[in-house]
C-alpha positions in Angstrom: -12.7 -0.4 20.3 -9.3 0.2 21.8 -6.5 2.7 21.4 -2.9 1.6 21.1 0.3 3.7 21.2 3.8 3.6 19.6 6.3 5.9 21.1 10.0 6.7 20.8 12.2 9.7 21.7 10.8 11.7 18.6 7.2 10.8 18.0 4.1 9.3 19.6 1.4 7.6 17.5 -2.1 6.5 18.4 -3.9 3.7 16.5 -7.5 2.7 17.1 -8.7 -0.9 16.6 -11.8 0.4 14.8 -10.6 0.4 11.2 -7.0 -0.1 12.4 -6.9 3.7 11.9 -3.9 5.9 12.7 -5.4 8.7 14.8 -2.5 10.7 16.1 1.1 11.7 15.1 2.7 14.1 17.7 6.2 15.4 17.9 7.3 14.9 21.5 9.9 17.7 21.3 7.6 20.4 20.1 4.2 19.0 21.1 3.1 19.6 17.5 0.3 17.4 16.1 0.6 16.5 12.4 -2.6 14.4 11.9 -6.1 15.8 11.7 -8.0 15.5 15.0 -11.3 14.1 13.5 -13.5 17.1 14.3 -16.8 16.1 12.6 -17.5 19.8 11.7 -15.0 19.2 8.9 -14.4 15.4 8.7 -14.8 12.8 11.4 -11.9 10.6 10.3 -8.1 10.8 10.6 -6.5 8.2 8.3 -8.9 5.5 7.3 -8.1 2.3 5.3 -10.0 2.1 2.1 -10.9 -1.6 1.4 -12.1 -3.5 -0.6 -12.8 -0.6 -2.9 -11.4 2.9 -3.2 -14.0 5.6 -4.0 -17.5 5.0 -5.3 -19.0 2.3 -7.6 -21.1 3.3 -10.6 -24.7 3.2 -9.4 -23.3 2.0 -6.0 -23.2 -1.6 -7.4 -20.9 -4.0 -9.0 -21.2 -7.4 -10.7 -19.2 -10.5 -10.1 -19.8 -14.1 -11.2 -23.3 -13.1 -12.6 -24.4 -11.6 -9.3 -25.0 -8.1 -8.2 -23.5 -6.6 -5.0 -23.4 -3.2 -3.4 -20.7 -1.4 -1.4 -20.5 2.0 0.2 -17.9 4.5 -0.8 -14.4 3.3 0.2 -15.7 -0.1 1.3 -16.3 -1.4 4.8 -12.9 -2.0 6.5 -12.7 1.6 7.9 -15.9 0.9 10.0 -15.0 -2.6 11.3 -13.3 -3.7 14.4 -9.8 -5.2 13.8 -8.2 -7.8 16.1 -4.8 -7.1 17.5 -2.2 -9.5 16.0 1.0 -8.4 17.8 2.6 -5.3 19.3 6.0 -4.1 20.4 7.5 -0.7 21.3 8.1 0.1 17.6 5.5 -2.0 15.6 1.9 -3.0 15.9 -0.3 -5.3 13.6 -4.0 -5.6 13.3 -6.1 -8.2 11.4 -9.6 -8.3 9.8 -11.0 -11.5 8.5 -13.9 -12.1 6.2 -17.3 -12.9 7.9 -20.6 -14.1 6.7 -21.7 -10.4 6.7 -18.8 -9.2 4.6 -19.4 -12.0 2.1 -22.9 -10.6 1.4 -21.3 -7.5 -0.1 -17.8 -8.8 -1.0 -17.9 -12.6 -1.7 -14.3 -13.4 -1.0 -12.5 -15.1 1.9 -10.0 -12.4 2.6 -7.6 -11.6 5.5 -6.5 -8.0 5.8 -3.5 -7.2 7.9 -2.5 -3.6 8.7 0.8 -2.8 10.4 2.5 0.4 11.7 6.2 0.7 12.3 7.8 3.7 14.0 11.5 4.3 13.3 12.9 7.7 14.3 10.8 10.3 12.6 9.4 7.9 10.0 6.1 5.9 10.1 5.8 2.9 7.8 2.2 1.8 7.1 2.1 -1.9 5.9 -0.7 -3.7 4.1 -1.0 -7.4 3.6 -4.1 -8.7 1.7 -4.4 -12.5 1.8 -6.7 -14.6 -0.4 -7.8 -17.4 1.9 -10.3 -18.7 -0.7 -10.2 -21.1 -3.6 -10.6 -18.6 -6.5 -9.1 -15.3 -7.7 -9.9 -12.3 -5.5 -10.4 -8.8 -7.0 -10.0 -5.7 -4.8 -8.7 -2.2 -4.3 -6.9 -0.7 -1.3 -5.9 2.8 -0.5 -4.8 5.3 2.2 -6.6 8.5 3.3 -4.3 10.3 5.9 -5.3 13.9 6.7 -2.4 16.1 7.6 -2.8 19.5 9.3 -2.4 22.3 6.8 -1.4 24.9 7.8 0.7 23.4 10.6 1.2 26.6 12.5 -1.6 29.0 13.6 0.1 32.0 12.2 -0.2 30.7 8.7 -3.1 30.3 6.3 -3.6 27.3 4.1 -3.1 29.6 1.1 0.4 30.3 2.4 1.3 26.6 2.2 2.5 24.4 -0.6 2.2 20.8 -1.9 5.4 19.6 -3.5 6.1 16.7 -5.8 9.2 14.7 -6.8 8.0 15.3 -10.4 9.1 18.8 -11.3 7.0 18.8 -14.5 3.4 19.6 -14.9 1.0 17.3 -13.0 -2.1 16.1 -14.8 -5.2 15.2 -12.9 -8.8 14.1 -13.2 -11.9 15.2 -11.3 -15.0 13.3 -10.1 -18.6 14.2 -10.9 -21.6 14.6 -8.5 -22.0 10.8 -8.5 -18.5 10.3 -7.2 -17.3 8.9 -10.5 -14.1 10.0 -12.3 -14.6 11.9 -15.5 -12.1 10.3 -17.8 -10.1 12.3 -20.4 -7.1 11.5 -22.5 -3.9 12.4 -20.7 -3.2 15.4 -23.0 -6.7 16.8 -22.3 -6.6 16.5 -18.5 -6.5 19.5 -16.2 -3.0 20.4 -15.0 -1.4 21.7 -11.8 1.1 24.4 -12.7 4.0 23.9 -10.4 7.1 25.9 -9.9 10.1 23.5 -9.5 7.7 20.9 -8.1 5.9 23.3 -5.7 2.2 24.0 -5.9 0.7 26.9 -3.9 -2.6 25.8 -2.2 -5.1 28.3 -3.3 -8.6 28.6 -1.7 -10.3 27.0 -4.7 -8.0 24.1 -5.3 -10.5 21.5 -4.0 -13.8 23.2 -5.1 -14.6 20.3 -7.3 -13.6 17.6 -4.7 -10.6 15.3 -4.9 -7.8 15.6 -7.5 -6.9 12.2 -8.9 -3.4 11.8 -10.3 -2.8 8.6 -12.3 0.0 6.9 -14.2 2.8 7.1 -11.7 3.3 10.8 -12.1 4.7 11.2 -8.6 5.8 8.9 -5.8 6.8 11.5 -3.2 4.4 14.2 -2.1 5.0 16.7 0.7 3.2 19.5 2.5 5.4 22.6 3.0 5.1 25.8 4.9 5.1 29.4 3.5 8.8 29.3 3.0 8.6 26.0 1.1 10.1 24.0 3.9 8.5 20.5 3.8 7.2 19.3 7.2 5.5 16.1 6.2 6.4 13.8 3.3 4.6 10.7 2.0 6.6 8.2 -0.1 4.7 5.5 -2.0 4.9 3.0 -4.9 1.2 3.2 -5.7 0.4 4.0 -9.4 -2.0 6.7 -8.5 -3.0 9.0 -5.6 -5.5 11.5 -4.5 -5.3 15.0 -3.0 -8.4 16.1 -1.1 -9.7 18.6 1.4 -13.5 19.1 1.9 -14.9 21.4 -0.8 -16.0 24.9 0.4 -15.1 24.3 4.0 -11.6 25.9 4.2 -10.7 22.8 6.3 -7.3 23.0 8.1 -6.0 19.8 6.6 -5.0 18.2 3.3 -5.2 14.4 2.5 -2.4 12.8 0.5 -3.8 9.4 -0.5 -1.7 6.6 -2.1 -4.1 4.3 -4.0 -4.1 0.8 -5.6 -7.5 1.4 -7.3 -10.0 4.3 -7.6 -13.7 5.0 -8.1 -15.4 3.8 -11.3 -15.3 6.1 -14.3 -18.4 7.8 -15.6 -18.4 5.5 -18.7 -17.5 2.3 -16.9 -19.7 -0.7 -17.8 -17.8 -3.8 -16.7 -17.7 -6.3 -13.8 -15.5 -6.3 -10.7 -12.7 -8.0 -12.7 -12.7 -5.1 -15.2 -12.4 -2.2 -12.7 -9.6 0.2 -13.7 -6.5 0.1 -11.5 -7.9 -2.9 -9.6 -5.8 -5.8 -8.3 -6.3 -9.5 -8.1 -4.7 -12.3 -6.0 -4.8 -16.0 -6.9 -6.1 -18.5 -4.3 -3.7 -18.9 -1.4 -1.5 -15.9 -2.4 -1.1 -12.4 -0.9 -0.6 -8.8 -1.9 1.9 -6.9 0.2 2.8 -3.2 0.0 3.5 -0.2 2.2 4.0 3.6 2.2 5.9 5.8 4.6 5.3 9.1 6.3 8.3 11.3 7.2 7.9 14.0 9.8 10.5 16.6 8.9 
């Protein structure tokens, strides 16, 4: 397990080889940290990679090719050691390859490449998923960065805002006690009442765990201070995303999570190939995507 650093005149980033996890974003001019420090009293992680599933499986199991497998919530990549592929002053890449052990729970010959690129005050997070096998591969992948909220000691979280590029009402789904999304038709889903795209973070917003926003409702999400000035913005092309902070803990961070996939629904009864919002890659092909974090 090793720490690596990207640095320019604006920001310094730290990335740990365990999980290829981004662990620090600090403004060099103000000495302000933007990423959660991983204090286990609230949550031990910073920005884990979710692979090869996002969220939880129904009954903690899935079926593929007439066999049953089990995976923990969010998969295994976040707890595995990645190898360093390459590094420069502005970009670093890590790689995780399938092993005999991973194939016991995820029977595919995958290569997962995670990259970070620092340009000015923007961080680009890059994902390459390669199918190195001989048959189609089915998977999900997602981000889970935790940003400090409030950013300044003199503010409370309830003084801050989440803003969306969608200025209309945002519809969302919740998960049940088993970690499964409770599906509802779009018109029956709970709504976030925003004002010109801004949502005040009230103390009970995350009482029922994560908020799951599907169907490309937004592709730019920011955290803003009490004056509605954004200080961190996440841009993504993912079709769905999650918002989360630990329920009942008044934790000083909020996660903005672009996802290509999510947990199973409470009424799901299919195989791996049928998982909602899942992805598949043909043999020898790859899936490439990215998202960006702007430090305002």
